[in-house]
C-alpha positions in Angstrom: -0.2 0.3 0.2 2.9 2.2 0.8 3.2 2.2 -3.1 -0.3 4.3 -3.6 1.0 7.1 -1.9 4.1 8.4 -4.4 1.9 11.2 -5.1 2.4 12.3 -1.9 6.1 12.7 -2.2 6.1 15.1 -5.2 5.1 17.4 -3.3 7.5 16.6 -0.6 10.2 16.7 -3.2 9.5 19.5 -5.1 8.6 22.0 -1.3 12.0 20.7 0.1 14.3 22.6 -2.8 12.4 25.4 -1.7 12.5 25.6 2.1 16.9 25.3 1.3 16.7 28.2 -1.4 14.7 30.7 0.9 17.0 29.4 4.6 19.8 30.6 2.1 18.2 33.8 0.3 17.4 35.1 4.4 21.3 34.8 5.7 23.2 36.6 2.2 24.3 40.0 2.4 22.1 42.0 4.9 21.8 45.0 2.4 20.3 43.4 0.0 16.6 45.1 -1.2 13.6 44.2 1.3 11.4 44.7 -1.4 13.1 42.0 -3.3 13.3 39.7 -0.5 9.3 39.5 -0.1 9.1 39.5 -3.6 10.6 36.3 -3.4 9.5 34.6 -0.7 5.8 35.4 -2.0 6.6 33.8 -5.3 7.8 30.6 -3.8 4.2 30.8 -1.6 3.0 30.9 -4.7 4.8 27.5 -5.7 3.8 25.6 -2.8 0.3 26.5 -2.9 0.3 25.6 -7.0 2.2 22.5 -5.8 -0.4 21.7 -3.1 -3.2 22.3 -5.6 -1.7 19.2 -8.0 -1.2 16.8 -5.8 -5.0 17.3 -4.1 -6.0 16.6 -7.6 -4.2 13.4 -7.8 -5.1 12.3 -4.5 -8.8 13.4 -5.7 -8.6 10.6 -8.2 -7.1 7.6 -6.9 -9.1 7.7 -3.8 -12.1 8.3 -6.1 -10.6 5.2 -8.6 -10.5 3.3 -5.4 -13.7 3.8 -3.6 -15.1 3.1 -7.4 -13.1 -0.5 -7.3 -14.4 -1.0 -4.4 -18.2 -0.1 -4.3 -18.4 -2.0 -7.5 -16.7 -5.2 -5.7 -19.3 -5.2 -2.8 -22.1 -4.6 -4.9 -21.1 -8.0 -6.5 -20.2 -10.4 -3.9 -23.5 -9.4 -1.8 -25.6 -9.2 -4.6 -27.3 -6.1 -4.5 -26.7 -1.7 -5.4 -25.4 0.0 -2.8 -28.5 1.9 0.0 -26.5 5.5 -1.9 -24.0 5.5 -4.0 -22.8 8.9 -3.6 -22.7 8.3 0.3 -20.7 5.5 0.3 -18.2 6.6 -2.4 -17.5 9.7 -0.3 -17.4 7.8 2.4 -15.0 5.7 1.3 -12.9 8.8 -0.2 -13.0 9.9 3.2 -12.9 7.7 6.2 -11.4 4.3 3.8 -14.5 2.9 5.2 -17.9 1.3 3.7 -21.5 1.4 6.0 -18.5 1.5 9.0 -16.3 -1.3 7.7 -12.9 -0.8 6.6 -12.1 -1.2 3.3 -8.5 -2.9 3.2 -8.6 -1.0 -0.9 -8.5 1.8 0.8 -5.7 2.4 3.1 -3.5 5.3 2.6 -5.6 6.3 0.0 -8.3 8.7 0.8 -8.5 12.1 1.3 -7.7 12.4 5.1 -4.4 10.2 4.4 -3.6 12.5 2.2 -3.1 16.1 4.4 -2.0 14.7 6.9 1.0 13.1 5.2 1.3 16.8 3.3 0.9 18.7 6.9 4.3 16.6 8.0 6.6 18.2 5.1 8.4 20.8 6.6 8.5 23.5 3.9 9.9 26.0 6.0 6.4 27.4 6.1 2.9 27.8 8.0 0.9 25.6 5.9 -2.6 24.5 7.1 -4.8 22.5 4.1 -8.3 22.1 4.6 -11.3 20.6 2.1 -15.0 20.3 2.7 -17.9 19.6 0.3 -17.0 16.8 -1.5 -19.4 15.8 -4.6 -19.6 13.3 -7.5 -21.7 13.5 -9.9 -22.0 11.7 -13.0 -19.9 13.4 -16.2 -20.7 11.6 -19.5 -21.6 8.1 -18.9 -18.0 7.2 -18.8 -16.2 9.8 -16.1 -17.2 10.6 -13.0 -16.6 14.1 -11.6 -14.6 13.9 -8.1 -14.6 17.5 -7.0 -14.3 18.7 -3.6 -14.1 22.6 -2.5 -9.9 23.3 -1.1 -9.0 25.7 1.5 -5.1 27.0 1.1 -2.7 28.8 3.6 0.9 29.6 3.3 2.7 32.1 5.5 6.2 33.1 6.5 6.7 32.3 10.0 7.7 35.9 10.6 4.6 37.4 8.2 6.8 38.8 5.7 3.3 37.7 3.5 0.7 34.9 3.5 -1.3 33.2 0.4 -5.3 32.6 1.2 -6.9 30.3 -1.2 -10.3 29.1 -1.3 -11.5 27.5 -4.6 -13.3 24.1 -5.8 -10.9 21.2 -7.2 -12.2 19.2 -9.8 -11.4 15.6 -11.5 -12.7 13.3 -14.1 -11.8 9.6 -13.1 -12.9 7.1 -16.3 -14.5 4.0 -15.3 -12.6 2.1 -19.0 -11.9 -0.9 -17.8 -14.4 -1.6 -14.1 -16.5 -3.9 -14.3 -20.0 -2.8 -15.0 -22.3 -4.3 -11.9 -25.8 -4.1 -14.1 -24.6 -7.5 -15.5 -23.7 -10.1 -12.9 -26.3 -8.5 -10.5 -29.1 -8.9 -13.9 -27.7 -12.6 -14.8 -26.5 -13.4 -11.5 -23.5 -13.9 -12.0 -23.4 -15.5 -15.6 -22.4 -12.3 -17.2 -19.6 -10.1 -17.1 -19.3 -7.1 -18.6 -15.6 -4.4 -18.9 -16.8 -0.3 -19.5 -14.9 0.1 -23.4 -15.7 2.9 -24.5 -17.2 2.7 -28.3 -14.3 3.2 -30.6 -16.0 5.1 -33.5 -17.7 7.9 -33.5 -21.5 6.9 -35.0 -23.0 3.0 -33.7 -24.4 3.1 -37.1 -21.5 3.1 -40.4 -22.9 3.6 -43.8 -20.8 0.9 -45.8 -23.1 0.6 -49.1 -24.4 3.4 -51.2 -26.1 3.9 -55.0 -29.9 3.1 -55.8 -32.0 0.2 -56.5 -32.8 -0.9 -59.7 -36.2 -2.5 -59.3 
């Protein structure tokens, strides 16, 4: 399961050089312009906020995909649909459980896990991240739209500058390759079908043209 957490390491690898650079910059000649220093610090804060936003998108996608897999497996194994699909998928993504029962596939892959790991990274700045209002909607029949409101706060320890951002982050998770639970439920497990998008732009193609001689 540790392998699934590599998306958080991306933020770590990007942020650590930032903190080292700030530490070096703050110790160079004291006669440098204060404005330049504040500008550099502000730029680094923006970069950290951007990295967090991108990493949150990856976390949403990973948690969403695994939640779909877990839900489909449960439906097929029990032979019945979920009582509330959006609610159960949200529970899986946030808590790693389904109807209160922990699911192995979600271990270390929930949004909560992502936040805890991210806040453990020492960036040299005061960083806080919060998420809320997780929404799950059908995008086009072949993709699911996962979105949540993300709040990012990044500030310098000496309060030289700070960034506060609140916005809704959207990611699309493809259903391609996942098993369609309708078929095994409708045939008591005898028929299975994997979701695939039709490769042609139209279902009916013209293969013959001409006029009748009769």
